[in-house]
Every structure is written in C-alpha cells, then in structure tokens.
C-alpha positions as CSV (number, residue, x, y, z in Angstrom):
1,M,4.7,16.4,35.3
2,K,6.5,15.9,31.9
3,V,5.6,12.7,30.0
4,T,8.3,11.3,27.7
5,Q,8.0,8.5,25.2
6,N,10.9,6.6,23.7
7,I,10.2,5.1,20.2
8,E,12.4,2.6,18.4
9,A,11.9,2.0,14.7
10,Q,13.8,0.5,11.9
11,F,14.5,3.3,9.4
12,H,12.9,2.8,5.9
13,T,12.0,6.2,4.5
14,L,12.4,9.9,5.4
15,Y,10.5,12.9,4.2
16,V,11.7,16.4,5.0
17,G,9.2,19.2,4.7
18,Y,9.4,22.9,5.6
19,N,7.9,22.3,9.0
20,R,8.2,18.6,9.7
21,L,10.2,15.4,9.5
22,E,8.5,12.1,8.8
23,F,10.1,8.8,9.3
24,T,8.5,5.5,8.2
25,D,9.6,2.1,9.3
26,Q,9.4,-1.1,7.4
27,N,6.0,-1.9,8.8
28,G,4.5,1.4,7.6
29,N,4.5,3.0,11.1
30,E,5.1,6.8,10.9
31,I,6.9,9.2,13.2
32,K,6.1,12.9,12.5
33,I,8.2,15.6,14.2
34,M,7.4,19.3,13.9
35,V,10.5,21.4,13.2
36,S,11.4,25.0,12.4
37,E,13.7,26.1,9.6
38,D,16.4,26.6,12.2
39,N,15.9,23.1,13.4
40,I,16.4,21.8,9.9
41,L,19.6,23.8,9.5
42,D,20.9,22.4,12.8
43,I,20.1,18.8,11.8
44,A,21.8,19.3,8.4
45,K,25.0,20.5,10.1
46,K,24.9,17.4,12.4
47,F,24.3,15.0,9.4
48,E,27.1,16.7,7.4
49,Y,29.5,16.2,10.3
50,N,28.5,12.5,10.7
51,K,28.7,12.0,6.9
52,R,32.2,13.4,6.9
53,T,33.3,11.2,9.8
54,I,31.8,8.0,8.4
55,L,33.4,8.6,5.0
56,E,36.8,9.3,6.6
57,D,36.6,6.1,8.6
58,R,35.6,4.1,5.6
59,A,38.5,5.5,3.6
60,E,40.9,4.6,6.3
61,E,39.4,1.1,6.5
62,A,39.8,0.7,2.7
63,K,43.5,1.8,2.9
64,E,44.1,-0.8,5.7
65,T,42.4,-3.5,3.6
66,E,44.5,-2.6,0.5
67,A,47.7,-2.6,2.6
68,A,46.8,-6.1,4.0
69,E,46.3,-7.6,0.6
C-alpha cells in the first residue's frame, strides 16, 4: 500500500541545492524534497514557462488599464 501525504504551506523562503529543494513557511515549518539534477532542470523549464505566461498576462492587463484611462 502506498501512503501519500498532502501538505499545504504558505511560501516564505526557498533554497535550491544540488540535491534538494527546501521550502519554509511563515511559521518556520520546513519541507525538504530530494531531487536530481534532471529534476532541477525540469522544474526550471516549468518555472520559465509560468514566468513567461504571467508576464505576458500582466503586460496585457497593463495595456487594457492604460487604454481605459
């Protein structure tokens, strides 16, 4: 039987090492995830895609706001 655990935390800090990710919430609770170099590269690609999408959406919202003024 596989046991899973869902964890919810409010992001406060992030540390990226060569073999782990560490998240800390505002209360000082830590989440440590062991990762490989390939995992880090995959995560970086996903963050880059999300970053690009967010910035494009914000640029579009700024244009709409300027046009409305």
